[in-house]
PDB file of the backbone (N, CA, C, O) and the ligand in Angstrom, with CONECT records:
HET     ZN  A 101       1
ATOM      1  N   MET A   1     120.535 114.430 100.380  1.00  0.00           N
ATOM      2  CA  MET A   1     119.548 113.352 100.509  1.00  0.00           C
ATOM      3  C   MET A   1     119.218 112.772  99.144  1.00  0.00           C
ATOM      4  O   MET A   1     119.004 113.500  98.175  1.00  0.00           O
ATOM      5  N   GLU A   2     119.182 111.443  99.086  1.00  0.00           N
ATOM      6  CA  GLU A   2     118.820 110.790  97.843  1.00  0.00           C
ATOM      7  C   GLU A   2     117.366 111.122  97.497  1.00  0.00           C
ATOM      8  O   GLU A   2     116.521 111.297  98.376  1.00  0.00           O
ATOM      9  N   GLU A   3     117.106 111.203  96.205  1.00  0.00           N
ATOM     10  CA  GLU A   3     115.765 111.570  95.797  1.00  0.00           C
ATOM     11  C   GLU A   3     114.862 110.349  95.698  1.00  0.00           C
ATOM     12  O   GLU A   3     115.256 109.315  95.159  1.00  0.00           O
ATOM     13  N   LEU A   4     113.646 110.477  96.222  1.00  0.00           N
ATOM     14  CA  LEU A   4     112.672 109.398  96.113  1.00  0.00           C
ATOM     15  C   LEU A   4     111.929 109.506  94.797  1.00  0.00           C
ATOM     16  O   LEU A   4     111.546 110.593  94.366  1.00  0.00           O
ATOM     17  N   LYS A   5     111.734 108.354  94.165  1.00  0.00           N
ATOM     18  CA  LYS A   5     110.940 108.358  92.941  1.00  0.00           C
ATOM     19  C   LYS A   5     109.475 108.577  93.275  1.00  0.00           C
ATOM     20  O   LYS A   5     109.028 108.336  94.397  1.00  0.00           O
ATOM     21  N   ARG A   6     108.750 109.034  92.285  1.00  0.00           N
ATOM     22  CA  ARG A   6     107.350 109.366  92.503  1.00  0.00           C
ATOM     23  C   ARG A   6     106.492 108.129  92.724  1.00  0.00           C
ATOM     24  O   ARG A   6     106.866 107.019  92.344  1.00  0.00           O
ATOM     25  N   CYS A   7     105.336 108.339  93.346  1.00  0.00           N
ATOM     26  CA  CYS A   7     104.376 107.271  93.581  1.00  0.00           C
ATOM     27  C   CYS A   7     103.915 106.689  92.242  1.00  0.00           C
ATOM     28  O   CYS A   7     103.532 107.437  91.342  1.00  0.00           O
ATOM     29  N   PRO A   8     103.949 105.339  92.103  1.00  0.00           N
ATOM     30  CA  PRO A   8     103.560 104.724  90.831  1.00  0.00           C
ATOM     31  C   PRO A   8     102.051 104.808  90.568  1.00  0.00           C
ATOM     32  O   PRO A   8     101.608 104.567  89.446  1.00  0.00           O
ATOM     33  N   PHE A   9     101.278 105.140  91.569  1.00  0.00           N
ATOM     34  CA  PHE A   9      99.828 105.182  91.409  1.00  0.00           C
ATOM     35  C   PHE A   9      99.318 106.577  91.058  1.00  0.00           C
ATOM     36  O   PHE A   9      98.457 106.718  90.189  1.00  0.00           O
ATOM     37  N   CYS A  10      99.833 107.597  91.715  1.00  0.00           N
ATOM     38  CA  CYS A  10      99.301 108.940  91.484  1.00  0.00           C
ATOM     39  C   CYS A  10     100.365 109.932  91.019  1.00  0.00           C
ATOM     40  O   CYS A  10     100.034 111.042  90.601  1.00  0.00           O
ATOM     41  N   GLY A  11     101.645 109.542  91.088  1.00  0.00           N
ATOM     42  CA  GLY A  11     102.696 110.401  90.564  1.00  0.00           C
ATOM     43  C   GLY A  11     103.165 111.504  91.497  1.00  0.00           C
ATOM     44  O   GLY A  11     103.958 112.351  91.085  1.00  0.00           O
ATOM     45  N   SER A  12     102.698 111.521  92.751  1.00  0.00           N
ATOM     46  CA  SER A  12     103.187 112.559  93.646  1.00  0.00           C
ATOM     47  C   SER A  12     104.403 112.062  94.423  1.00  0.00           C
ATOM     48  O   SER A  12     104.674 110.863  94.480  1.00  0.00           O
ATOM     49  N   ILE A  13     105.122 112.997  95.015  1.00  0.00           N
ATOM     50  CA  ILE A  13     106.347 112.656  95.756  1.00  0.00           C
ATOM     51  C   ILE A  13     105.960 112.061  97.111  1.00  0.00           C
ATOM     52  O   ILE A  13     105.228 112.693  97.873  1.00  0.00           O
ATOM     53  N   PRO A  14     106.439 110.862  97.420  1.00  0.00           N
ATOM     54  CA  PRO A  14     106.093 110.249  98.707  1.00  0.00           C
ATOM     55  C   PRO A  14     106.879 110.881  99.864  1.00  0.00           C
ATOM     56  O   PRO A  14     107.835 111.626  99.649  1.00  0.00           O
ATOM     57  N   THR A  15     106.461 110.571 101.073  1.00  0.00           N
ATOM     58  CA  THR A  15     107.097 111.112 102.271  1.00  0.00           C
ATOM     59  C   THR A  15     107.909 110.025 102.961  1.00  0.00           C
ATOM     60  O   THR A  15     107.447 108.896 103.122  1.00  0.00           O
ATOM     61  N   LEU A  16     109.125 110.378 103.367  1.00  0.00           N
ATOM     62  CA  LEU A  16     109.971 109.470 104.139  1.00  0.00           C
ATOM     63  C   LEU A  16     109.947 109.924 105.588  1.00  0.00           C
ATOM     64  O   LEU A  16     110.213 111.090 105.878  1.00  0.00           O
ATOM     65  N   TYR A  17     109.634 109.020 106.494  1.00  0.00           N
ATOM     66  CA  TYR A  17     109.682 109.388 107.904  1.00  0.00           C
ATOM     67  C   TYR A  17     109.996 108.164 108.754  1.00  0.00           C
ATOM     68  O   TYR A  17     110.089 107.048 108.243  1.00  0.00           O
ATOM     69  N   HIS A  18     110.160 108.386 110.062  1.00  0.00           N
ATOM     70  CA  HIS A  18     110.457 107.275 110.972  1.00  0.00           C
ATOM     71  C   HIS A  18     109.697 107.481 112.268  1.00  0.00           C
ATOM     72  O   HIS A  18     109.177 108.565 112.532  1.00  0.00           O
ATOM     73  N   ASP A  19     109.639 106.436 113.070  1.00  0.00           N
ATOM     74  CA  ASP A  19     108.820 106.507 114.286  1.00  0.00           C
ATOM     75  C   ASP A  19     109.639 106.844 115.528  1.00  0.00           C
ATOM     76  O   ASP A  19     109.176 106.631 116.648  1.00  0.00           O
ATOM     77  N   GLY A  20     110.837 107.363 115.346  1.00  0.00           N
ATOM     78  CA  GLY A  20     111.653 107.775 116.489  1.00  0.00           C
ATOM     79  C   GLY A  20     112.570 106.668 116.972  1.00  0.00           C
ATOM     80  O   GLY A  20     112.546 105.550 116.458  1.00  0.00           O
ATOM     81  N   LEU A  21     113.373 106.995 117.963  1.00  0.00           N
ATOM     82  CA  LEU A  21     114.330 106.020 118.492  1.00  0.00           C
ATOM     83  C   LEU A  21     113.756 105.339 119.719  1.00  0.00           C
ATOM     84  O   LEU A  21     113.275 105.997 120.642  1.00  0.00           O
ATOM     85  N   HIS A  22     113.811 104.017 119.722  1.00  0.00           N
ATOM     86  CA  HIS A  22     113.318 103.247 120.858  1.00  0.00           C
ATOM     87  C   HIS A  22     114.449 102.382 121.386  1.00  0.00           C
ATOM     88  O   HIS A  22     114.965 101.515 120.681  1.00  0.00           O
ATOM     89  N   GLN A  23     114.826 102.625 122.627  1.00  0.00           N
ATOM     90  CA  GLN A  23     115.934 101.871 123.215  1.00  0.00           C
ATOM     91  C   GLN A  23     115.546 100.400 123.353  1.00  0.00           C
ATOM     92  O   GLN A  23     114.469 100.089 123.862  1.00  0.00           O
ATOM     93  N   VAL A  24     116.420  99.488 122.903  1.00  0.00           N
ATOM     94  CA  VAL A  24     116.091  98.067 122.966  1.00  0.00           C
ATOM     95  C   VAL A  24     116.892  97.313 124.014  1.00  0.00           C
ATOM     96  O   VAL A  24     116.474  96.237 124.440  1.00  0.00           O
ATOM     97  N   ASP A  25     118.027  97.845 124.441  1.00  0.00           N
ATOM     98  CA  ASP A  25     118.756  97.224 125.539  1.00  0.00           C
ATOM     99  C   ASP A  25     119.610  98.277 126.224  1.00  0.00           C
ATOM    100  O   ASP A  25     119.494  99.464 125.920  1.00  0.00           O
ATOM    101  N   SER A  26     120.461  97.857 127.139  1.00  0.00           N
ATOM    102  CA  SER A  26     121.228  98.832 127.920  1.00  0.00           C
ATOM    103  C   SER A  26     122.535  99.225 127.238  1.00  0.00           C
ATOM    104  O   SER A  26     123.312 100.004 127.789  1.00  0.00           O
ATOM    105  N   LYS A  27     122.777  98.696 126.054  1.00  0.00           N
ATOM    106  CA  LYS A  27     124.054  98.958 125.383  1.00  0.00           C
ATOM    107  C   LYS A  27     123.943 100.039 124.326  1.00  0.00           C
ATOM    108  O   LYS A  27     124.583  99.953 123.278  1.00  0.00           O
ATOM    109  N   ARG A  28     123.153 101.033 124.585  1.00  0.00           N
ATOM    110  CA  ARG A  28     123.017 102.177 123.678  1.00  0.00           C
ATOM    111  C   ARG A  28     122.548 101.750 122.295  1.00  0.00           C
ATOM    112  O   ARG A  28     122.930 102.349 121.289  1.00  0.00           O
ATOM    113  N   LYS A  29     121.736 100.732 122.249  1.00  0.00           N
ATOM    114  CA  LYS A  29     121.212 100.285 120.968  1.00  0.00           C
ATOM    115  C   LYS A  29     119.759 100.738 120.841  1.00  0.00           C
ATOM    116  O   LYS A  29     118.970 100.605 121.776  1.00  0.00           O
ATOM    117  N   TYR A  30     119.424 101.266 119.685  1.00  0.00           N
ATOM    118  CA  TYR A  30     118.087 101.809 119.472  1.00  0.00           C
ATOM    119  C   TYR A  30     117.469 101.248 118.196  1.00  0.00           C
ATOM    120  O   TYR A  30     118.156 100.958 117.217  1.00  0.00           O
ATOM    121  N   HIS A  31     116.169 101.107 118.243  1.00  0.00           N
ATOM    122  CA  HIS A  31     115.439 100.627 117.074  1.00  0.00           C
ATOM    123  C   HIS A  31     114.590 101.744 116.496  1.00  0.00           C
ATOM    124  O   HIS A  31     114.015 102.546 117.232  1.00  0.00           O
ATOM    125  N   THR A  32     114.517 101.789 115.195  1.00  0.00           N
ATOM    126  CA  THR A  32     113.600 102.716 114.555  1.00  0.00           C
ATOM    127  C   THR A  32     112.995 102.039 113.328  1.00  0.00           C
ATOM    128  O   THR A  32     113.599 101.141 112.742  1.00  0.00           O
ATOM    129  N   THR A  33     111.824 102.469 112.958  1.00  0.00           N
ATOM    130  CA  THR A  33     111.185 101.962 111.753  1.00  0.00           C
ATOM    131  C   THR A  33     111.094 103.095 110.740  1.00  0.00           C
ATOM    132  O   THR A  33     110.447 104.115 110.979  1.00  0.00           O
ATOM    133  N   TRP A  34     111.746 102.899 109.619  1.00  0.00           N
ATOM    134  CA  TRP A  34     111.650 103.869 108.517  1.00  0.00           C
ATOM    135  C   TRP A  34     110.438 103.541 107.674  1.00  0.00           C
ATOM    136  O   TRP A  34     110.142 102.374 107.420  1.00  0.00           O
ATOM    137  N   MET A  35     109.742 104.570 107.243  1.00  0.00           N
ATOM    138  CA  MET A  35     108.561 104.354 106.425  1.00  0.00           C
ATOM    139  C   MET A  35     108.527 105.333 105.258  1.00  0.00           C
ATOM    140  O   MET A  35     108.951 106.484 105.364  1.00  0.00           O
ATOM    141  N   ILE A  36     108.011 104.836 104.149  1.00  0.00           N
ATOM    142  CA  ILE A  36     107.746 105.696 103.001  1.00  0.00           C
ATOM    143  C   ILE A  36     106.269 105.542 102.689  1.00  0.00           C
ATOM    144  O   ILE A  36     105.764 104.431 102.528  1.00  0.00           O
ATOM    145  N   LEU A  37     105.595 106.660 102.606  1.00  0.00           N
ATOM    146  CA  LEU A  37     104.149 106.612 102.369  1.00  0.00           C
ATOM    147  C   LEU A  37     103.757 107.699 101.387  1.00  0.00           C
ATOM    148  O   LEU A  37     104.235 108.832 101.458  1.00  0.00           O
ATOM    149  N   CYS A  38     102.873 107.326 100.465  1.00  0.00           N
ATOM    150  CA  CYS A  38     102.286 108.344  99.606  1.00  0.00           C
ATOM    151  C   CYS A  38     101.094 108.926 100.353  1.00  0.00           C
ATOM    152  O   CYS A  38     100.089 108.247 100.562  1.00  0.00           O
ATOM    153  N   GLU A  39     101.214 110.184 100.753  1.00  0.00           N
ATOM    154  CA  GLU A  39     100.158 110.799 101.556  1.00  0.00           C
ATOM    155  C   GLU A  39      98.995 111.287 100.720  1.00  0.00           C
ATOM    156  O   GLU A  39      97.965 111.706 101.247  1.00  0.00           O
ATOM    157  N   ARG A  40      99.169 111.229  99.411  1.00  0.00           N
ATOM    158  CA  ARG A  40      98.086 111.707  98.548  1.00  0.00           C
ATOM    159  C   ARG A  40      97.076 110.585  98.271  1.00  0.00           C
ATOM    160  O   ARG A  40      95.872 110.784  98.437  1.00  0.00           O
ATOM    161  N   CYS A  41      97.564 109.400  97.847  1.00  0.00           N
ATOM    162  CA  CYS A  41      96.624 108.340  97.479  1.00  0.00           C
ATOM    163  C   CYS A  41      96.629 107.167  98.477  1.00  0.00           C
ATOM    164  O   CYS A  41      95.724 106.333  98.453  1.00  0.00           O
ATOM    165  N   HIS A  42      97.635 107.104  99.344  1.00  0.00           N
ATOM    166  CA  HIS A  42      97.753 106.037 100.346  1.00  0.00           C
ATOM    167  C   HIS A  42      97.791 104.636  99.744  1.00  0.00           C
ATOM    168  O   HIS A  42      97.534 103.657 100.445  1.00  0.00           O
ATOM    169  N   ASN A  43      98.105 104.528  98.459  1.00  0.00           N
ATOM    170  CA  ASN A  43      98.204 103.222  97.819  1.00  0.00           C
ATOM    171  C   ASN A  43      99.598 102.631  97.933  1.00  0.00           C
ATOM    172  O   ASN A  43      99.776 101.419  97.817  1.00  0.00           O
ATOM    173  N   ALA A  44     100.579 103.484  98.158  1.00  0.00           N
ATOM    174  CA  ALA A  44     101.948 103.002  98.180  1.00  0.00           C
ATOM    175  C   ALA A  44     102.575 103.270  99.533  1.00  0.00           C
ATOM    176  O   ALA A  44     102.593 104.403 100.014  1.00  0.00           O
ATOM    177  N   SER A  45     103.092 102.202 100.144  1.00  0.00           N
ATOM    178  CA  SER A  45     103.816 102.387 101.393  1.00  0.00           C
ATOM    179  C   SER A  45     104.846 101.289 101.540  1.00  0.00           C
ATOM    180  O   SER A  45     104.742 100.240 100.904  1.00  0.00           O
ATOM    181  N   MET A  46     105.839 101.528 102.376  1.00  0.00           N
ATOM    182  CA  MET A  46     106.928 100.584 102.574  1.00  0.00           C
ATOM    183  C   MET A  46     107.528 100.875 103.946  1.00  0.00           C
ATOM    184  O   MET A  46     107.571 102.026 104.382  1.00  0.00           O
ATOM    185  N   SER A  47     107.986  99.831 104.619  1.00  0.00           N
ATOM    186  CA  SER A  47     108.648 100.090 105.899  1.00  0.00           C
ATOM    187  C   SER A  47     109.903  99.235 106.024  1.00  0.00           C
ATOM    188  O   SER A  47     110.028  98.199 105.371  1.00  0.00           O
ATOM    189  N   ASN A  48     110.812  99.671 106.854  1.00  0.00           N
ATOM    190  CA  ASN A  48     112.088  98.996 107.018  1.00  0.00           C
ATOM    191  C   ASN A  48     112.584  99.191 108.446  1.00  0.00           C
ATOM    192  O   ASN A  48     112.674 100.315 108.940  1.00  0.00           O
ATOM    193  N   SER A  49     112.900  98.092 109.089  1.00  0.00           N
ATOM    194  CA  SER A  49     113.404  98.108 110.447  1.00  0.00           C
ATOM    195  C   SER A  49     114.901  98.397 110.462  1.00  0.00           C
ATOM    196  O   SER A  49     115.635  97.904 109.605  1.00  0.00           O
ATOM    197  N   ALA A  50     115.358  99.189 111.423  1.00  0.00           N
ATOM    198  CA  ALA A  50     116.788  99.482 111.485  1.00  0.00           C
ATOM    199  C   ALA A  50     117.230  99.726 112.920  1.00  0.00           C
ATOM    200  O   ALA A  50     116.433 100.115 113.774  1.00  0.00           O
ATOM    201  N   TYR A  51     118.510  99.493 113.169  1.00  0.00           N
ATOM    202  CA  TYR A  51     119.078  99.714 114.492  1.00  0.00           C
ATOM    203  C   TYR A  51     120.184 100.752 114.428  1.00  0.00           C
ATOM    204  O   TYR A  51     120.947 100.829 113.465  1.00  0.00           O
ATOM    205  N   TYR A  52     120.243 101.552 115.493  1.00  0.00           N
ATOM    206  CA  TYR A  52     121.265 102.594 115.589  1.00  0.00           C
ATOM    207  C   TYR A  52     121.893 102.536 116.964  1.00  0.00           C
ATOM    208  O   TYR A  52     121.317 101.996 117.908  1.00  0.00           O
ATOM    209  N   SER A  53     123.094 103.107 117.062  1.00  0.00           N
ATOM    210  CA  SER A  53     123.727 103.191 118.374  1.00  0.00           C
ATOM    211  C   SER A  53     124.529 104.482 118.469  1.00  0.00           C
ATOM    212  O   SER A  53     124.956 105.041 117.459  1.00  0.00           O
ATOM    213  N   PHE A  54     124.726 104.948 119.709  1.00  0.00           N
ATOM    214  CA  PHE A  54     125.555 106.120 119.968  1.00  0.00           C
ATOM    215  C   PHE A  54     126.960 105.644 120.314  1.00  0.00           C
ATOM    216  O   PHE A  54     127.131 104.739 121.130  1.00  0.00           O
ATOM    217  N   ASP A  55     127.962 106.254 119.692  1.00  0.00           N
ATOM    218  CA  ASP A  55     129.329 105.885 120.062  1.00  0.00           C
ATOM    219  C   ASP A  55     129.763 106.683 121.295  1.00  0.00           C
ATOM    220  O   ASP A  55     128.952 107.409 121.871  1.00  0.00           O
ATOM    221  N   GLU A  56     131.037 106.558 121.711  1.00  0.00           N
ATOM    222  CA  GLU A  56     131.504 107.224 122.944  1.00  0.00           C
ATOM    223  C   GLU A  56     131.387 108.730 122.856  1.00  0.00           C
ATOM    224  O   GLU A  56     131.265 109.403 123.879  1.00  0.00           O
ATOM    225  N   ASP A  57     131.424 109.270 121.645  1.00  0.00           N
ATOM    226  CA  ASP A  57     131.314 110.715 121.477  1.00  0.00           C
ATOM    227  C   ASP A  57     129.865 111.179 121.338  1.00  0.00           C
ATOM    228  O   ASP A  57     129.604 112.359 121.101  1.00  0.00           O
ATOM    229  N   GLY A  58     128.939 110.258 121.485  1.00  0.00           N
ATOM    230  CA  GLY A  58     127.530 110.626 121.407  1.00  0.00           C
ATOM    231  C   GLY A  58     127.012 110.789 119.997  1.00  0.00           C
ATOM    232  O   GLY A  58     125.952 111.377 119.784  1.00  0.00           O
ATOM    233  N   VAL A  59     127.754 110.272 119.031  1.00  0.00           N
ATOM    234  CA  VAL A  59     127.322 110.382 117.640  1.00  0.00           C
ATOM    235  C   VAL A  59     126.473 109.165 117.274  1.00  0.00           C
ATOM    236  O   VAL A  59     126.865 108.022 117.511  1.00  0.00           O
ATOM    237  N   LEU A  60     125.325 109.428 116.703  1.00  0.00           N
ATOM    238  CA  LEU A  60     124.425 108.347 116.314  1.00  0.00           C
ATOM    239  C   LEU A  60     124.838 107.784 114.958  1.00  0.00           C
ATOM    240  O   LEU A  60     125.021 108.533 113.998  1.00  0.00           O
ATOM    241  N   SER A  61     124.984 106.472 114.882  1.00  0.00           N
ATOM    242  CA  SER A  61     125.340 105.871 113.595  1.00  0.00           C
ATOM    243  C   SER A  61     124.651 104.523 113.458  1.00  0.00           C
ATOM    244  O   SER A  61     124.240 103.930 114.456  1.00  0.00           O
ATOM    245  N   PRO A  62     124.521 104.031 112.220  1.00  0.00           N
ATOM    246  CA  PRO A  62     123.842 102.758 111.999  1.00  0.00           C
ATOM    247  C   PRO A  62     124.544 101.616 112.721  1.00  0.00           C
ATOM    248  O   PRO A  62     125.771 101.526 112.701  1.00  0.00           O
ATOM    249  N   TYR A  63     123.785 100.763 113.344  1.00  0.00           N
ATOM    250  CA  TYR A  63     124.309  99.589 114.032  1.00  0.00           C
ATOM    251  C   TYR A  63     124.714  98.551 112.988  1.00  0.00           C
ATOM    252  O   TYR A  63     123.972  98.310 112.036  1.00  0.00           O
ATOM    253  N   ASP A  64     125.879  97.937 113.157  1.00  0.00           N
ATOM    254  CA  ASP A  64     126.376  96.944 112.197  1.00  0.00           C
ATOM    255  C   ASP A  64     126.475  97.491 110.778  1.00  0.00           C
ATOM    256  O   ASP A  64     126.352  96.743 109.809  1.00  0.00           O
ATOM    257  N   GLU A  65     126.699  98.805 110.659  1.00  0.00           N
ATOM    258  CA  GLU A  65     126.900  99.406 109.338  1.00  0.00           C
ATOM    259  C   GLU A  65     125.709  99.280 108.405  1.00  0.00           C
ATOM    260  O   GLU A  65     125.834  99.479 107.197  1.00  0.00           O
ATOM    261  N   LYS A  66     124.568  98.953 108.962  1.00  0.00           N
ATOM    262  CA  LYS A  66     123.398  98.717 108.132  1.00  0.00           C
ATOM    263  C   LYS A  66     122.519  99.966 108.202  1.00  0.00           C
ATOM    264  O   LYS A  66     121.836 100.198 109.200  1.00  0.00           O
ATOM    265  N   ASP A  67     122.541 100.751 107.155  1.00  0.00           N
ATOM    266  CA  ASP A  67     121.810 102.013 107.157  1.00  0.00           C
ATOM    267  C   ASP A  67     120.389 101.819 106.636  1.00  0.00           C
ATOM    268  O   ASP A  67     120.159 101.749 105.428  1.00  0.00           O
ATOM    269  N   GLY A  68     119.441 101.733 107.571  1.00  0.00           N
ATOM    270  CA  GLY A  68     118.050 101.454 107.218  1.00  0.00           C
ATOM    271  C   GLY A  68     117.412 102.511 106.347  1.00  0.00           C
ATOM    272  O   GLY A  68     116.506 102.225 105.564  1.00  0.00           O
ATOM    273  N   ARG A  69     117.895 103.749 106.490  1.00  0.00           N
ATOM    274  CA  ARG A  69     117.324 104.834 105.708  1.00  0.00           C
ATOM    275  C   ARG A  69     117.734 104.701 104.231  1.00  0.00           C
ATOM    276  O   ARG A  69     116.915 104.847 103.324  1.00  0.00           O
ATOM    277  N   LYS A  70     119.036 104.418 104.022  1.00  0.00           N
ATOM    278  CA  LYS A  70     119.514 104.221 102.652  1.00  0.00           C
ATOM    279  C   LYS A  70     118.835 103.017 102.026  1.00  0.00           C
ATOM    280  O   LYS A  70     118.454 103.038 100.855  1.00  0.00           O
ATOM    281  N   GLU A  71     118.687 101.952 102.832  1.00  0.00           N
ATOM    282  CA  GLU A  71     118.070 100.725 102.343  1.00  0.00           C
ATOM    283  C   GLU A  71     116.663 100.940 101.826  1.00  0.00           C
ATOM    284  O   GLU A  71     116.312 100.488 100.737  1.00  0.00           O
ATOM    285  N   ILE A  72     115.851 101.641 102.624  1.00  0.00           N
ATOM    286  CA  ILE A  72     114.457 101.786 102.220  1.00  0.00           C
ATOM    287  C   ILE A  72     114.359 102.675 100.981  1.00  0.00           C
ATOM    288  O   ILE A  72     113.500 102.456 100.125  1.00  0.00           O
ATOM    289  N   ILE A  73     115.228 103.669 100.883  1.00  0.00           N
ATOM    290  CA  ILE A  73     115.196 104.536  99.709  1.00  0.00           C
ATOM    291  C   ILE A  73     115.578 103.759  98.454  1.00  0.00           C
ATOM    292  O   ILE A  73     114.950 103.918  97.408  1.00  0.00           O
ATOM    293  N   SER A  74     116.616 102.910  98.557  1.00  0.00           N
ATOM    294  CA  SER A  74     117.011 102.160  97.356  1.00  0.00           C
ATOM    295  C   SER A  74     115.981 101.083  97.029  1.00  0.00           C
ATOM    296  O   SER A  74     115.760 100.765  95.861  1.00  0.00           O
ATOM    297  N   ARG A  75     115.339 100.512  98.083  1.00  0.00           N
ATOM    298  CA  ARG A  75     114.289  99.524  97.824  1.00  0.00           C
ATOM    299  C   ARG A  75     113.108 100.169  97.114  1.00  0.00           C
ATOM    300  O   ARG A  75     112.569  99.621  96.153  1.00  0.00           O
ATOM    301  N   TRP A  76     112.714 101.341  97.602  1.00  0.00           N
ATOM    302  CA  TRP A  76     111.605 102.051  96.984  1.00  0.00           C
ATOM    303  C   TRP A  76     111.935 102.375  95.530  1.00  0.00           C
ATOM    304  O   TRP A  76     111.127 102.134  94.632  1.00  0.00           O
ATOM    305  N   ASN A  77     113.121 102.920  95.307  1.00  0.00           N
ATOM    306  CA  ASN A  77     113.488 103.374  93.971  1.00  0.00           C
ATOM    307  C   ASN A  77     113.673 102.219  92.996  1.00  0.00           C
ATOM    308  O   ASN A  77     113.463 102.390  91.795  1.00  0.00           O
ATOM    309  N   SER A  78     114.069 101.028  93.497  1.00  0.00           N
ATOM    310  CA  SER A  78     114.234  99.914  92.562  1.00  0.00           C
ATOM    311  C   SER A  78     112.908  99.202  92.319  1.00  0.00           C
ATOM    312  O   SER A  78     112.708  98.606  91.260  1.00  0.00           O
ATOM    313  N   ARG A  79     112.003  99.260  93.289  1.00  0.00           N
ATOM    314  CA  ARG A  79     110.708  98.608  93.128  1.00  0.00           C
ATOM    315  C   ARG A  79     109.814  99.381  92.167  1.00  0.00           C
ATOM    316  O   ARG A  79     109.065  98.800  91.382  1.00  0.00           O
ATOM    317  N   TYR A  80     109.912 100.693  92.246  1.00  0.00           N
ATOM    318  CA  TYR A  80     109.032 101.522  91.436  1.00  0.00           C
ATOM    319  C   TYR A  80     109.814 102.198  90.327  1.00  0.00           C
ATOM    320  O   TYR A  80     110.142 103.382  90.402  1.00  0.00           O
ATOM    321  N   LYS A  81     110.103 101.420  89.299  1.00  0.00           N
ATOM    322  CA  LYS A  81     110.862 101.975  88.181  1.00  0.00           C
ATOM    323  C   LYS A  81     109.959 102.853  87.325  1.00  0.00           C
ATOM    324  O   LYS A  81     108.800 102.536  87.056  1.00  0.00           O
ATOM    325  N   GLU A  82     110.540 103.960  86.916  1.00  0.00           N
ATOM    326  CA  GLU A  82     109.810 104.836  86.002  1.00  0.00           C
ATOM    327  C   GLU A  82     110.093 104.368  84.584  1.00  0.00           C
ATOM    328  O   GLU A  82     111.245 104.333  84.151  1.00  0.00           O
ATOM    329  N   ASP A  83     109.057 104.015  83.877  1.00  0.00           N
ATOM    330  CA  ASP A  83     109.243 103.533  82.508  1.00  0.00           C
ATOM    331  C   ASP A  83     109.274 104.687  81.515  1.00  0.00           C
ATOM    332  O   ASP A  83     109.423 104.464  80.314  1.00  0.00           O
TER     333      ASP A  83
HETATM  334 ZN    ZN A 101     100.218 108.016  95.409  1.00  0.00          ZN2+
END
């Protein structure tokens, strides 16, 4: 797992989580919202919408090759540069 940079406000390690899989249509497509939140000071948070689907073997993978989890981590890490 890629490492999250520390919260720019209080310096603690933020938490990455998601709100679960929500089916959006009948074609095995699911929506989830990834979130990063500093649970210590609640000053820093970020969210990112993403879609996933199950292939014929039942393996869950990012829809359209767009990995929402990787995206939010790189967005967080580029937004909050450590000087
Ligand atoms: Zn914080």
